[in-house]
DOFI-580772 format. One line per field, with one value per residue (C-alpha): residue number from 1; residue in three letters; x, y, z. Coordinates in Angstrom, 2 decimals, always signed. Layout:
<sites>
k = NUM_...
r = ALA_...
u = X_...
v = Y_...
w = Z_...
</sites>
This chain:
<sites>
k = 1_2_3_4_5_6_7_8_9_10_11_12_13_14_15_16_17_18_19_20_21_22_23_24_25_26_27_28_29_30_31_32_33_34_35_36_37_38_39_40_41_42_43_44_45_46_47_48_49_50_51_52_53_54_55_56_57_58_59_60_61_62_63_64_65_66_67_68_69_70_71_72_73_74_75_76_77_78_79_80_81_82_83_84_85_86_87_88_89_90_91_92_93_94_95_96_97_98_99_100_101_102_103_104_105_106_107_108_109_110_111_112_113_114_115_116_117_118_119_120_121_122_123_124_125_126_127_128_129_130_131_132_133_134_135_136_137_138_139_140_141_142_143_144_145_146_147_148_149_150_151_152_153_154_155_156_157_158_159_160_161_162_163_164_165_166_167_168_169_170_171_172_173_174_175_176_177_178_179_180_181_182_183_184_185_186_187_188_189_190_191_192
r = UNK_UNK_UNK_UNK_UNK_UNK_UNK_UNK_UNK_UNK_UNK_UNK_UNK_UNK_UNK_UNK_UNK_UNK_UNK_UNK_UNK_UNK_UNK_UNK_UNK_UNK_UNK_UNK_UNK_UNK_UNK_UNK_UNK_UNK_UNK_UNK_UNK_UNK_UNK_UNK_UNK_UNK_UNK_UNK_UNK_UNK_UNK_UNK_UNK_UNK_UNK_UNK_UNK_UNK_UNK_UNK_UNK_UNK_UNK_UNK_UNK_UNK_UNK_UNK_UNK_UNK_UNK_UNK_UNK_UNK_UNK_UNK_UNK_UNK_UNK_UNK_UNK_UNK_UNK_UNK_UNK_UNK_UNK_UNK_UNK_UNK_UNK_UNK_UNK_UNK_UNK_UNK_UNK_UNK_UNK_UNK_UNK_UNK_UNK_UNK_UNK_UNK_UNK_UNK_UNK_UNK_UNK_UNK_UNK_UNK_UNK_UNK_UNK_UNK_UNK_UNK_UNK_UNK_UNK_UNK_UNK_UNK_UNK_UNK_UNK_UNK_UNK_UNK_UNK_UNK_UNK_UNK_UNK_UNK_UNK_UNK_UNK_UNK_UNK_UNK_UNK_UNK_UNK_UNK_UNK_UNK_UNK_UNK_UNK_UNK_UNK_UNK_UNK_UNK_UNK_UNK_UNK_UNK_UNK_UNK_UNK_UNK_UNK_UNK_UNK_UNK_UNK_UNK_UNK_UNK_UNK_UNK_UNK_UNK_UNK_UNK_UNK_UNK_UNK_UNK_UNK_UNK_UNK_UNK_UNK_UNK_UNK_UNK_UNK_UNK_UNK_UNK
u = -36.44_-32.87_-31.70_-30.30_-26.61_-26.49_-22.93_-20.75_-18.65_-16.10_-15.54_-15.33_-12.69_-10.69_-10.82_-9.94_-7.02_-5.72_-6.05_-4.38_-1.65_-0.96_-1.30_-0.82_-3.12_-2.36_-2.51_-5.89_-8.81_-12.35_-13.29_-10.73_-12.19_-15.83_-14.95_-12.86_-15.47_-18.44_-20.26_-21.41_-19.66_-22.65_-22.42_-18.71_-19.29_-22.27_-20.31_-16.85_-17.25_-14.63_-11.55_-9.56_-12.14_-11.95_-8.14_-8.25_-10.60_-8.21_-5.22_-7.23_-8.25_-4.58_-3.74_-6.42_-5.75_-2.19_-0.35_-2.30_-1.64_+2.12_+1.94_-0.17_+2.35_+5.13_+3.50_+3.27_+7.02_+8.85_+11.81_+12.40_+14.93_+12.72_+9.60_+11.28_+12.89_+9.54_+7.80_+10.43_+10.60_+6.80_+6.54_+9.13_+7.30_+4.06_+5.89_+7.50_+4.21_+2.76_+6.05_+7.18_+4.25_+5.84_+3.98_+0.87_+1.85_+5.44_+4.22_+1.77_+4.54_+6.72_+3.87_+1.83_+4.19_+4.94_+1.73_-0.78_-0.94_-3.71_-1.53_+1.34_-0.87_-2.09_+1.41_+2.82_+0.11_+1.07_+4.77_+4.20_+2.19_+4.92_+7.63_+5.68_+5.08_+8.73_+9.94_+7.73_+9.12_+12.68_+12.12_+10.88_+13.73_+16.27_+14.64_+14.90_+18.53_+17.80_+19.39_+21.77_+20.26_+22.31_+20.22_+17.60_+14.37_+12.78_+15.84_+16.27_+12.56_+12.81_+15.84_+14.01_+10.98_+13.27_+15.18_+11.91_+10.76_+13.98_+13.70_+10.16_+11.33_+14.13_+11.58_+10.13_+13.56_+14.52_+11.31_+13.13_+12.80_+16.00_+17.99_+16.53_+16.36_+20.12_+19.68_+17.26_+20.03_+22.36_+19.70_+19.15_+22.83_+21.72_+20.15_+23.58
v = -41.55_-40.96_-37.36_-35.83_-34.93_-31.19_-30.37_-30.39_-33.54_-32.38_-29.12_-31.06_-33.39_-30.43_-28.73_-32.00_-32.45_-29.05_-29.89_-33.31_-31.70_-29.06_-31.18_-34.81_-37.77_-38.56_-34.95_-34.39_-35.61_-36.25_-33.24_-31.11_-32.33_-31.69_-28.21_-27.36_-28.71_-27.30_-30.64_-32.99_-36.21_-38.22_-36.49_-37.24_-40.92_-41.14_-39.61_-41.17_-44.07_-42.78_-40.57_-43.07_-42.96_-39.17_-39.39_-41.75_-39.34_-36.46_-38.36_-39.21_-35.55_-34.54_-37.15_-35.97_-32.25_-31.20_-34.35_-34.57_-30.88_-31.46_-34.18_-32.01_-29.19_-31.62_-32.27_-28.55_-27.82_-26.59_-28.92_-31.75_-29.93_-26.84_-28.93_-31.06_-28.03_-26.22_-29.28_-29.80_-26.14_-25.84_-28.89_-27.33_-24.00_-25.70_-27.69_-24.65_-22.77_-22.37_-22.73_-25.81_-28.16_-30.33_-32.66_-34.42_-37.72_-37.68_-36.61_-39.52_-41.98_-40.64_-40.73_-43.79_-46.40_-49.23_-49.90_-48.49_-50.51_-48.32_-45.21_-47.16_-48.11_-44.54_-43.07_-45.85_-45.18_-41.50_-42.30_-44.84_-42.29_-39.69_-42.10_-43.08_-39.42_-38.51_-41.56_-40.54_-36.98_-38.33_-40.85_-38.10_-35.82_-38.54_-38.99_-35.22_-35.17_-32.94_-35.47_-38.36_-41.36_-43.63_-42.71_-45.27_-43.19_-45.45_-45.39_-41.64_-41.10_-43.25_-41.23_-37.92_-39.09_-40.32_-37.02_-35.09_-37.11_-36.27_-32.65_-32.50_-33.90_-31.31_-28.57_-29.23_-28.68_-25.75_-24.12_-21.82_-22.20_-20.20_-22.62_-25.73_-24.62_-25.06_-28.74_-29.05_-27.86_-30.55_-33.23_-31.94_-32.71_-36.36_-35.46_-34.79
w = +45.88_+44.65_+44.58_+41.43_+41.64_+42.21_+41.20_+38.11_+38.44_+35.85_+37.70_+40.99_+39.55_+38.27_+41.68_+43.44_+41.05_+42.10_+45.79_+45.46_+43.35_+45.98_+49.12_+48.03_+48.54_+52.17_+53.39_+51.72_+53.83_+52.71_+54.83_+52.93_+49.64_+50.53_+51.83_+48.76_+46.35_+48.23_+48.31_+51.03_+51.92_+50.66_+47.28_+47.03_+47.80_+45.44_+42.56_+43.07_+45.48_+47.93_+48.21_+46.15_+43.35_+43.26_+43.25_+40.25_+38.49_+39.27_+37.86_+34.75_+34.38_+34.59_+31.95_+29.53_+30.00_+30.90_+29.85_+26.59_+25.87_+26.21_+23.56_+21.24_+21.58_+20.75_+17.37_+16.62_+16.79_+13.72_+14.26_+16.73_+18.90_+19.27_+19.90_+22.55_+24.21_+24.33_+25.79_+28.49_+29.48_+29.57_+31.86_+34.18_+34.10_+35.18_+37.87_+39.53_+39.81_+43.28_+45.14_+43.26_+43.54_+40.85_+38.52_+39.82_+38.21_+39.45_+42.90_+42.83_+42.05_+44.86_+47.36_+46.39_+44.93_+45.21_+47.14_+44.64_+41.38_+39.92_+40.18_+38.63_+35.65_+35.14_+35.25_+33.08_+30.47_+30.39_+30.17_+27.41_+25.41_+25.95_+24.84_+21.72_+20.80_+21.37_+19.43_+16.49_+16.54_+16.76_+13.95_+11.63_+12.71_+11.83_+8.41_+7.81_+8.90_+11.93_+14.30_+13.88_+12.14_+14.40_+17.45_+18.49_+18.73_+21.38_+23.63_+23.28_+23.96_+27.10_+28.20_+27.68_+29.70_+32.48_+32.39_+32.57_+35.59_+37.40_+36.37_+37.74_+41.08_+41.07_+40.41_+43.86_+45.42_+43.19_+41.92_+39.49_+35.71_+35.11_+37.27_+35.60_+31.96_+31.34_+32.24_+29.32_+27.01_+28.38_+27.75_+24.22_+23.61_+23.37_+20.00_+18.48
</sites>
């Protein structure tokens, strides 16, 4: 007779996300995961298939929580420049926490690509969503006269996402918001 799963899979995925984020995929063993989650190896395999399945679930959880929150906050800004500044600075603030653990998605790219097409798809989906959201904000800002109407919103959005990725890598080297925040102001100069 099959046993009923005796743990909260959503909470397990959230805790696994935190462990992968802090340690990385390769440095996190199944034993580390089962100890951190307080579950047996059989339960992990039954729920997620394997370590890779749990990693995919953790990346997806990151996408639907932190990455999605950044896009929601982008829509809440009073003006484009303030909204984009707040989004970039908040992403840096999250990345420098815990001694500069960075961004889970950017860390995943640096650690797992080019050999992991599933990670590439997940990160590309997040980047595409970020670029679309930024392009929408920039398009509206151009219509309102907040930024130059000669700027291509898609190109500028792609630049801002690329800049943010580099900034998130830099946050691992220099985990100090005060040192990185002036770079945000330089990037915002592209809106002029």
